[in-house]
Backbone as a chain_set.jsonl record, in Angstrom:
{"seq": "MLKEVSKEKPAQAPRHPSTEEAFKKLLKENPVLQNVDKIQDTDFLKMLHDFKVDSFDPQMKDPRLSPPEVASKHANRKTVPGKLSSEKILELFAHRYTDAAVWTPENIAETYKINQKVAADLVQYYSSFNVFKPGKVPGPLDKIDLI", "coords": {"N": [[10.593, -29.8, 161.767], [11.199, -27.577, 159.4], [9.512, -25.518, 156.929], [10.028, -24.3, 153.847], [8.499, -21.679, 152.705], [8.662, -19.779, 150.441], [9.874, -21.243, 148.372], [9.677, -22.706, 145.415], [6.934, -24.931, 144.182], [7.269, -28.391, 143.36], [7.236, -29.372, 139.794], [4.485, -30.942, 138.154], [4.34, -34.622, 137.402], [4.852, -35.79, 134.282], [2.061, -37.272, 132.411], [1.231, -40.57, 131.646], [1.388, -41.706, 128.328], [-1.041, -43.384, 127.74], [-2.89, -42.507, 129.684], [-3.052, -39.963, 129.29], [-4.449, -39.684, 126.846], [-6.877, -40.758, 127.563], [-7.56, -38.954, 129.528], [-7.78, -36.381, 128.178], [-10.102, -37.1, 126.475], [-11.997, -37.487, 128.375], [-12.197, -34.691, 129.543], [-13.198, -33.607, 126.946], [-15.662, -34.61, 126.969], [-16.9, -33.842, 129.271], [-16.765, -30.843, 129.92], [-17.039, -29.097, 132.152], [-15.498, -30.014, 134.032], [-13.105, -29.1, 133.795], [-12.413, -26.593, 135.146], [-12.672, -27.389, 137.839], [-11.02, -27.126, 140.075], [-10.618, -24.512, 140.491], [-12.887, -23.23, 141.018], [-15.041, -22.256, 143.688], [-17.327, -24.013, 145.684], [-19.909, -22.715, 147.036], [-22.123, -23.71, 148.787], [-21.061, -25.967, 149.861], [-18.901, -24.887, 151.327], [-20.391, -23.148, 153.275], [-21.695, -25.409, 154.508], [-19.411, -26.397, 155.943], [-18.451, -24.28, 157.415], [-20.765, -24.269, 159.22], [-20.612, -26.51, 160.445], [-19.433, -27.987, 163.419], [-17.337, -29.186, 165.818], [-17.314, -30.129, 169.179], [-15.203, -31.203, 171.598], [-14.275, -32.931, 174.432], [-12.102, -33.836, 176.644], [-11.738, -36.786, 178.771], [-11.524, -36.238, 182.286], [-8.291, -36.957, 183.642], [-6.741, -38.592, 186.003], [-3.972, -37.382, 188.113], [-1.166, -38.001, 186.334], [1.241, -38.689, 187.575], [2.582, -40.591, 189.985], [2.172, -41.127, 193.401], [4.84, -41.691, 195.892], [4.012, -43.961, 197.864], [2.271, -45.362, 196.164], [3.793, -45.986, 193.912], [5.794, -47.645, 195.36], [4.123, -49.816, 196.056], [3.269, -50.797, 193.617], [5.67, -51.621, 192.756], [5.99, -53.572, 194.596], [4.107, -55.496, 194.077], [4.813, -56.761, 191.786], [5.449, -59.395, 189.881], [8.052, -61.758, 190.513], [10.391, -63.534, 188.654], [12.028, -66.52, 188.486], [15.496, -66.789, 188.278], [15.92, -64.355, 186.802], [16.483, -60.702, 187.358], [15.074, -57.742, 188.719], [15.441, -54.296, 188.081], [15.468, -52.973, 190.384], [15.828, -54.979, 192.169], [18.586, -55.612, 191.345], [19.954, -53.273, 192.352], [19.435, -53.668, 195.075], [20.781, -55.692, 195.505], [23.514, -54.896, 195.022], [23.771, -53.044, 196.842], [23.591, -54.558, 199.293], [25.688, -56.099, 199.106], [27.879, -53.986, 198.982], [27.676, -53.198, 201.562], [28.292, -55.459, 203.141], [30.557, -57.339, 202.214], [31.567, -59.877, 202.762], [29.716, -61.326, 203.877], [27.979, -61.403, 201.748], [28.555, -63.367, 199.448], [29.272, -64.424, 196.146], [27.994, -66.994, 196.131], [26.13, -66.821, 198.251], [24.405, -64.865, 197.325], [23.689, -65.907, 194.991], [22.014, -67.989, 195.942], [20.084, -66.649, 197.389], [18.77, -64.55, 195.712], [17.834, -66.287, 194.036], [19.38, -67.183, 191.435], [21.719, -68.123, 188.971], [24.928, -69.434, 189.848], [27.3, -68.901, 188.554], [26.44, -66.44, 187.073], [25.706, -64.989, 189.236], [28.419, -64.606, 190.257], [29.501, -63.421, 188.147], [28.121, -61.044, 188.048], [29.115, -59.691, 190.459], [31.676, -59.5, 190.019], [31.961, -58.238, 187.291], [30.204, -56.032, 187.408], [28.634, -53.037, 188.889], [26.896, -50.572, 190.916], [27.792, -48.043, 191.372], [30.77, -46.517, 190.69], [33.691, -44.917, 191.941], [36.486, -43.541, 190.418], [39.95, -43.324, 190.888], [41.811, -40.504, 189.899], [44.143, -40.569, 187.252], [45.524, -43.271, 185.589], [43.711, -45.029, 183.178], [41.773, -47.945, 183.922], [42.201, -51.227, 182.55], [40.051, -53.644, 180.837], [40.192, -55.895, 182.376], [41.726, -55.329, 184.688], [42.423, -54.891, 188.265], [40.326, -52.798, 189.967], [40.804, -50.022, 191.927], [38.966, -48.779, 194.367], [37.908, -45.538, 195.842]], "CA": [[10.715, -29.578, 160.445], [10.702, -26.239, 158.754], [8.97, -25.797, 155.661], [10.387, -23.017, 153.242], [7.308, -21.334, 151.924], [8.889, -19.01, 149.125], [10.3, -22.263, 147.433], [8.571, -23.005, 144.411], [6.453, -26.507, 143.989], [7.827, -29.161, 142.079], [6.377, -29.414, 138.478], [3.891, -32.233, 138.161], [4.927, -35.463, 136.675], [4.187, -36.145, 133.111], [1.138, -38.351, 132.498], [1.469, -41.585, 130.871], [0.44, -41.625, 127.038], [-2.626, -43.933, 127.505], [-3.879, -41.87, 130.629], [-3.253, -38.476, 128.787], [-5.689, -39.665, 125.863], [-8.276, -40.934, 128.417], [-8.028, -37.701, 130.282], [-8.493, -35.614, 127.268], [-11.415, -37.706, 126.115], [-12.846, -37.042, 129.611], [-12.473, -33.369, 129.401], [-14.036, -33.2, 125.937], [-17.13, -34.989, 127.085], [-17.419, -32.903, 130.313], [-15.984, -29.505, 129.771], [-17.212, -28.629, 133.505], [-14.405, -30.516, 134.841], [-11.721, -28.26, 133.403], [-12.007, -25.693, 136.089], [-13.271, -27.667, 139.157], [-10.152, -26.953, 141.147], [-10.519, -23.082, 140.596], [-14.405, -22.954, 141.189], [-15.401, -22.413, 145.128], [-18.63, -24.358, 146.015], [-20.302, -21.938, 148.352], [-23.056, -24.404, 149.549], [-20.036, -26.757, 150.586], [-18.23, -23.918, 152.393], [-21.458, -23.047, 154.271], [-21.85, -26.501, 155.435], [-18.164, -26.682, 156.584], [-18.682, -23.415, 158.524], [-21.777, -24.47, 160.2], [-20.218, -27.897, 161.24], [-18.708, -27.682, 164.609], [-17.297, -30.419, 166.808], [-16.907, -29.925, 170.447], [-14.391, -32.332, 171.972], [-13.871, -32.742, 175.599], [-11.264, -35.002, 177.129], [-12.246, -36.946, 180.154], [-10.564, -35.982, 183.325], [-7.526, -37.848, 184.008], [-6.125, -38.526, 187.35], [-2.53, -37.041, 188.031], [-0.267, -39.231, 185.959], [2.511, -38.919, 188.402], [2.233, -41.638, 190.865], [2.775, -40.713, 194.601], [5.697, -42.763, 196.341], [3.408, -45.133, 198.042], [1.557, -46.085, 194.913], [4.952, -46.87, 193.337], [6.219, -48.876, 196.085], [2.98, -50.972, 196.09], [3.235, -51.284, 192.357], [6.815, -52.527, 192.56], [5.937, -54.638, 195.541], [3.136, -56.511, 193.48], [5.304, -57.282, 190.728], [5.792, -61.023, 189.749], [9.463, -62.125, 190.369], [10.648, -64.622, 187.836], [13.403, -67.027, 189.05], [16.574, -66.578, 187.45], [15.772, -62.985, 186.53], [16.465, -59.743, 188.482], [14.67, -56.441, 188.159], [16.58, -53.118, 188.41], [15.305, -52.651, 191.803], [16.567, -56.217, 192.922], [20.233, -55.585, 191.353], [20.375, -52.072, 193.116], [19.387, -53.982, 196.376], [22.012, -56.928, 195.705], [24.839, -54.069, 195.104], [23.8, -52.17, 198.447], [23.945, -55.678, 200.533], [27.233, -56.419, 198.706], [28.643, -52.961, 199.484], [27.583, -53.115, 203.088], [28.836, -56.632, 203.958], [30.979, -58.19, 201.389], [31.843, -61.013, 203.616], [28.272, -62.151, 203.99], [27.098, -61.491, 200.659], [29.409, -63.794, 198.727], [28.477, -65.041, 194.94], [27.103, -68.225, 196.499], [24.908, -66.245, 199.077], [23.709, -64.017, 196.395], [22.868, -66.961, 193.953], [20.712, -68.597, 196.79], [19.095, -65.488, 197.923], [18.022, -64.216, 194.495], [17.517, -67.511, 192.949], [20.145, -66.946, 190.106], [22.836, -69.216, 188.72], [26.063, -69.019, 190.649], [28.159, -68.219, 187.543], [25.636, -65.161, 186.848], [26.131, -64.14, 190.535], [29.867, -64.335, 190.362], [29.836, -62.219, 187.128], [27.491, -59.614, 188.538], [29.915, -59.204, 191.612], [32.989, -59.288, 189.491], [32.055, -57.123, 186.409], [29.204, -54.86, 187.297], [28.479, -52.454, 190.224], [25.932, -49.439, 190.562], [28.542, -46.814, 191.24], [32.184, -46.69, 191.25], [34.503, -43.478, 191.752], [37.727, -44.046, 190.066], [41.167, -42.361, 191.102], [42.271, -39.812, 188.61], [45.271, -41.273, 186.577], [45.478, -44.262, 184.792], [42.251, -45.728, 183.028], [41.971, -49.328, 184.063], [41.902, -52.028, 181.45], [38.775, -54.338, 181.153], [40.327, -57.056, 183.375], [42.431, -54.81, 185.624], [41.735, -54.678, 189.124], [39.992, -51.415, 190.118], [40.982, -49.431, 193.223], [37.903, -47.76, 194.576], [38.037, -44.749, 196.965]], "C": [[10.409, -28.281, 159.915], [10.595, -26.486, 157.252], [9.427, -24.353, 155.059], [9.05, -22.528, 152.289], [7.658, -20.475, 150.716], [9.49, -19.976, 148.125], [9.043, -22.78, 146.735], [8.255, -24.84, 144.488], [7.04, -26.944, 142.994], [6.818, -29.381, 141.049], [5.687, -30.907, 138.761], [4.33, -33.167, 137.276], [4.342, -35.664, 135.482], [3.236, -37.286, 133.254], [1.7, -39.479, 131.345], [0.578, -41.425, 129.545], [-1.193, -42.244, 127.095], [-3.298, -43.195, 128.433], [-4.01, -40.404, 129.941], [-4.473, -38.594, 127.769], [-6.815, -40.039, 126.686], [-8.643, -39.698, 129.195], [-8.338, -36.593, 129.355], [-9.842, -35.85, 126.734], [-12.351, -37.267, 127.332], [-13.422, -35.616, 129.688], [-13.403, -32.847, 128.343], [-15.495, -33.451, 126.235], [-17.687, -34.241, 128.271], [-16.626, -31.82, 130.649], [-16.221, -28.839, 131.362], [-16.011, -28.925, 134.421], [-12.96, -30.058, 134.83], [-11.346, -27.37, 134.529], [-12.613, -25.809, 137.437], [-12.441, -27.142, 140.244], [-10.327, -25.312, 141.368], [-11.998, -22.467, 140.831], [-14.481, -23.27, 142.911], [-16.812, -22.965, 144.98], [-19.107, -23.662, 147.369], [-21.295, -22.662, 149.284], [-21.891, -25.443, 150.433], [-19.468, -25.842, 151.7], [-19.162, -23.477, 153.616], [-21.497, -24.043, 155.248], [-20.487, -26.95, 156.281], [-18.215, -25.592, 157.693], [-19.548, -23.733, 159.679], [-21.493, -25.985, 161.02], [-19.143, -27.661, 162.304], [-18.482, -28.778, 165.652], [-16.804, -29.919, 168.133], [-16.396, -31.069, 171.113], [-13.864, -32.128, 173.554], [-13.231, -34.147, 176.133], [-11.751, -35.414, 178.399], [-11.031, -36.354, 181.123], [-9.948, -36.891, 183.875], [-6.991, -37.508, 185.417], [-4.561, -38.11, 186.984], [-1.769, -38.16, 187.57], [0.883, -39.672, 186.758], [2.049, -39.611, 189.612], [2.88, -41.168, 192.22], [3.674, -41.925, 195.226], [5.202, -44.037, 196.836], [2.901, -45.936, 196.964], [2.746, -46.797, 194.205], [5.471, -47.651, 194.034], [5.391, -50.07, 196.219], [3.027, -51.541, 194.617], [4.612, -52.224, 192.251], [6.806, -53.92, 193.411], [5.027, -55.916, 194.936], [3.676, -57.221, 192.324], [5.882, -58.573, 190.828], [7.437, -61.025, 189.647], [9.669, -63.351, 189.692], [12.082, -65.244, 188.242], [14.332, -66.974, 187.903], [16.597, -65.174, 186.835], [15.736, -61.861, 187.62], [15.833, -58.64, 187.833], [15.639, -55.347, 188.461], [16.579, -52.845, 189.902], [16.053, -53.899, 192.698], [18.141, -55.95, 192.632], [20.575, -54.496, 192.057], [20.42, -52.73, 194.808], [20.533, -54.985, 196.481], [23.207, -55.938, 195.865], [24.811, -53.467, 196.526], [24.059, -53.349, 199.271], [25.329, -55.745, 200.435], [28.195, -55.441, 199.216], [28.784, -52.795, 201.138], [28.512, -54.378, 203.762], [29.298, -57.482, 202.85], [31.297, -59.509, 201.677], [30.629, -62.162, 203.553], [27.624, -62.281, 202.678], [28.125, -61.947, 199.356], [28.486, -64.145, 197.289], [27.464, -66.121, 195.325], [25.813, -67.637, 197.323], [24.001, -65.397, 198.004], [22.843, -64.84, 195.437], [21.767, -67.63, 194.698], [19.68, -67.844, 197.103], [18.378, -64.968, 196.675], [17.632, -65.16, 193.456], [18.162, -67.588, 191.38], [21.176, -67.97, 190.061], [24.078, -68.521, 189.538], [27.149, -68.236, 189.874], [27.584, -66.702, 187.265], [25.979, -64.383, 188.042], [27.598, -63.687, 190.67], [30.196, -63.194, 189.463], [29.465, -61.055, 187.788], [28.478, -59.019, 189.657], [31.232, -58.738, 190.875], [33.074, -58.005, 188.369], [31.101, -55.832, 186.497], [29.007, -54.336, 188.611], [27.436, -51.414, 189.9], [26.662, -48.178, 190.407], [29.901, -47.008, 191.658], [32.914, -45.203, 190.953], [36.086, -44.017, 191.491], [38.866, -42.872, 190.478], [41.553, -41.718, 189.854], [43.619, -40.457, 188.295], [44.983, -42.231, 185.53], [44.12, -44.948, 184.429], [42.648, -47.157, 182.96], [41.438, -50.065, 182.841], [40.524, -52.898, 181.83], [39.178, -55.603, 182.108], [41.274, -56.766, 184.484], [41.74, -54.598, 186.944], [41.55, -53.281, 189.737], [40.149, -51.141, 191.64], [39.936, -48.287, 193.286], [38.314, -46.837, 195.692], [37.336, -44.88, 198.075]], "O": [[9.241, -27.905, 160.018], [11.229, -27.263, 156.537], [9.217, -23.335, 155.719], [8.756, -23.096, 151.237], [6.769, -20.485, 149.864], [9.63, -19.536, 146.984], [7.933, -23.122, 147.144], [9.061, -25.732, 144.752], [7.35, -26.333, 141.971], [5.64, -29.564, 141.359], [6.209, -31.809, 139.417], [4.777, -32.693, 136.231], [3.116, -35.739, 135.559], [3.465, -38.187, 134.061], [2.439, -39.219, 130.395], [-0.612, -41.11, 129.559], [-2.213, -41.728, 126.639], [-4.491, -43.092, 128.15], [-5.051, -39.762, 130.08], [-5.386, -37.769, 127.798], [-7.861, -39.475, 126.366], [-9.805, -39.416, 129.485], [-9.203, -35.806, 129.742], [-10.638, -34.928, 126.554], [-13.423, -36.706, 127.108], [-14.605, -35.307, 129.833], [-14.215, -31.944, 128.547], [-16.4, -32.705, 125.862], [-18.896, -34.006, 128.292], [-15.851, -31.859, 131.605], [-15.396, -27.978, 131.672], [-15.638, -28.216, 135.356], [-11.995, -30.415, 135.506], [-10.176, -27.309, 134.908], [-12.999, -24.859, 138.119], [-12.979, -26.728, 141.271], [-10.144, -24.898, 142.513], [-12.169, -21.248, 140.811], [-14.061, -24.327, 143.381], [-17.526, -22.401, 144.151], [-18.759, -23.988, 148.504], [-21.355, -22.312, 150.463], [-22.012, -25.572, 151.651], [-19.615, -26.122, 152.89], [-18.741, -23.455, 154.772], [-21.394, -23.857, 156.46], [-20.557, -27.782, 157.185], [-18.034, -25.955, 158.855], [-19.23, -23.548, 160.854], [-22.108, -26.401, 162.002], [-18.056, -27.166, 162.007], [-19.435, -29.22, 166.293], [-15.781, -29.234, 168.102], [-17.182, -32.01, 171.228], [-13.093, -31.206, 173.822], [-13.747, -35.261, 176.049], [-12.184, -34.554, 179.166], [-9.885, -36.088, 180.76], [-10.551, -37.711, 184.568], [-6.844, -36.37, 185.864], [-4.003, -38.383, 185.921], [-1.672, -39.185, 188.244], [1.412, -40.78, 186.668], [1.089, -39.141, 190.224], [4.064, -40.83, 192.197], [3.264, -43.076, 195.076], [5.7, -45.097, 196.459], [3.129, -47.145, 196.909], [2.715, -47.999, 193.941], [5.779, -48.675, 193.424], [5.861, -51.182, 196.459], [2.818, -52.744, 194.461], [4.614, -53.35, 191.752], [7.35, -54.985, 193.12], [5.21, -57.088, 195.265], [3.087, -58.206, 191.878], [6.692, -58.874, 191.704], [8.019, -60.36, 188.791], [9.083, -64.321, 190.171], [13.104, -64.561, 188.308], [13.97, -67.101, 186.733], [17.661, -64.974, 186.248], [15.077, -62.01, 188.648], [15.93, -58.472, 186.617], [16.644, -55.609, 189.123], [17.592, -52.532, 190.527], [16.714, -53.714, 193.719], [18.933, -56.051, 193.568], [21.698, -54.625, 192.545], [21.261, -52.36, 195.628], [21.177, -55.066, 197.527], [23.927, -56.129, 196.845], [25.812, -53.446, 197.243], [24.914, -53.115, 200.125], [26.102, -55.529, 201.368], [29.208, -55.815, 199.807], [29.754, -52.375, 201.769], [29.279, -54.234, 204.714], [28.526, -58.362, 202.47], [31.289, -60.309, 200.741], [30.635, -63.365, 203.289], [26.795, -63.168, 202.476], [28.453, -61.168, 198.461], [27.255, -64.144, 197.294], [26.304, -66.14, 194.912], [24.658, -67.967, 197.053], [22.775, -65.467, 198.1], [21.673, -64.613, 195.13], [20.681, -67.829, 194.154], [18.514, -68.239, 197.114], [17.153, -65.033, 196.772], [17.218, -64.917, 192.323], [17.551, -67.967, 190.381], [21.465, -68.627, 191.061], [24.159, -67.32, 189.799], [27.758, -67.252, 190.292], [28.416, -65.794, 187.26], [26.478, -63.261, 187.95], [27.925, -62.587, 191.116], [30.915, -62.241, 189.766], [30.259, -60.164, 188.09], [28.584, -57.793, 189.69], [31.764, -57.665, 191.159], [33.876, -57.072, 188.419], [31.224, -54.826, 185.798], [29.189, -55.118, 189.544], [27.063, -51.309, 188.731], [26.356, -47.336, 189.562], [30.225, -47.534, 192.723], [32.722, -44.519, 189.948], [36.713, -44.756, 192.251], [38.62, -41.67, 190.374], [41.615, -42.371, 188.813], [44.209, -40.907, 189.277], [44.2, -41.941, 184.626], [43.44, -45.411, 185.344], [43.54, -47.605, 182.239], [40.461, -49.679, 182.199], [40.008, -52.834, 182.946], [38.237, -56.264, 182.547], [41.667, -57.683, 185.205], [40.585, -54.174, 186.922], [42.553, -52.623, 190.01], [39.696, -51.911, 192.487], [39.912, -47.251, 192.623], [39.082, -47.314, 196.528], [37.532, -44.119, 199.022]]}, "num_chains": 1, "name": "protein.A"}
């Protein structure tokens, strides 16, 4: 966000009549308050200049994980029956792509412990990567010819 320095600041909103009367009364009783915003308090400024904070962040381990650590992190992940992680879905598609005759929706449902209808829908409607032949764009329920 950029801030325009040359732009004039908006005018202060008018005070409510009851507040304005109380403010005038306060200024009458304490005339020192009229110029408080224009006077610099040198003692306070000296204290601010003397006050110094040194901050040191703790040394952090490299935030990027090495591949064995990533693999062990995913290996230790708890699997919930009926749910698939993204890694498991990619594994499912890889198995299905290598041997579709063995990896039928029934076999996928049994192996990954998911509902058979969900497995059938995954096989029919989802894939990890498809290459389409140039030409007509397939409709939602059309059979897709892969290269």
